[in-house]
N, C-alpha and C positions, 0 to 999 in steps of 0.2 A: 497439587495439580499444576501450580505455576511453573514448576521445573520439568514438567512432562515434555518430552521431545516431540515435535511435530515433524522434524526432519533432521538431517545431520547437524545443521548450524542454528536451527531456530526452535525455541521453546514456546509453549502456550503462553507463558508469562509475558514474553515480548509482544505477543499478539493481542493481549487483553489489557496491558498497562494503559492507564489513563489518569493523568493528574487531575483532569477536569472531573472525571467520574469519582475519584477519591475525595476531592473537595466537596462534592455534592452528595456523598454517601451512596453512590450508585454501584451496585454489584454488577460488574461487567463479565461475570463468568458465563461462558457459552453453554448452551444445553449440549448434552452428550451427542445428540443427533447431528450437531454441526462440526464435530471433531474431524470427520472425513473431509469436509469442505476446507477447514483450516489447514489440513495436511496437504490438500491440493494447492492451496495458496502458498504454503511454505515450500513445496516442491518447485513451484514457479519461481520463487525467490532464490532457490538453490541454483536454478539455471542462470538467473541474472548474476548471482554471485560468481559462478564459474566463468561466465562471459567476461565480466569486468575484473575478475581475479582480485576482488577486494571485499572486505567486510561490509555488511549492510546494517544500517540502524533503522529498525522499524519505528516509525513515528505514530502510526495509527493502523491497527489491524482490525480485529473484530470489534464491533460496537453493538451493544444491546440496543433495543429500540429507544429506551429512555435516554441513554447517552447520545445516540445519534440525533434524537430530537433536540436535546439540550444544546448541542454544538451547531445546530442548524443544518444538519444533513438531510438529504432527500429521503422520504420514506422508502423509496425503492433502492436505496444505496446497497451496493454489493457488500459493503462492510458488514451490514446487518446479517447477511447470509453467510459470512465467513469467506467470501470469495474475492476480497479486495484488500489491498495493503498500500499504505503510503510509506515511503522510505527515503533515506538519504544514504550516500556512500561517500563521505567527504574525503577519504583517502584516495578515491578514484578521481573525483572531480565534481563539478557542480551538476545540478539536476538536468540541465540542457545536454551536457555531454553524456550523461547516463542514458537519457531518452534516445539520443541519436544512436548510441551503440545498440540499444535494445531494438529500436526501429529497424536498423540495418542488419540485424541478426536473423537467424532462423527460429528464434524462440516464438512459440505459439502463445498468444495472449488474446484476451477479449478487447480490453481498452488499455491504452497507455496514455496517460495524461500528464503533461507538464503543468504543474499547478503553482500559480503565484510566483513564478520565477523572476528574479532580479539579477542581472548580470554581476552586480557587486555583492551578491550574497542573498540568500533567501530562496524560498520555494522548496518544492519537493516533487518526487515522482509518485504517481498513483498507477498501480497496475492491477488488472483484474484477470481472473481465470476466464477462459473462453477461447474462441478461435477466429473471431472477426478481424483481429489485428487493426483495430481502429485507433488512430493516433490523433490526439487533441491537445489544445492548450486552453487552460482556464486562467484568466487574470481579472483584474478589476474592471476591465472593459467588456467581459463576456466570455463566451466559449467559441473557439475557432478550430477549424480543421487543420491538422498538421502541427508542426512545431513552430511557434511564433516567438521571436525574441522579446 
């Protein structure tokens, strides 16, 4: 199942990989009912990949409830529903640059979040399926509207 394609460039294995889950013996395999949602998320990432013309590294895709709780995620996290993904694209640039390109594009998304960004390295991009086009920054000081350095 881990090599099953969700889209042209993304497999289910990329979306369910979790070193934390593996260390704690958590089976992060999604139920079959969530595969269409994971495919929607993969298609959203395909749009981003096309926009930035660069490979994307999924750092956190689907999370079962047990894994989500273990890492301190909110119970309402879209990751649990298969509708969110955290990623990086180091060949393109840092997470701030990626977020700006997505924000300024015509890609339809629910939320785009710059998470724990550090100008000298660190951080990642969170994107959710949806149509609200809400852009946020989350850092050690809280959650803020827009992209904050």
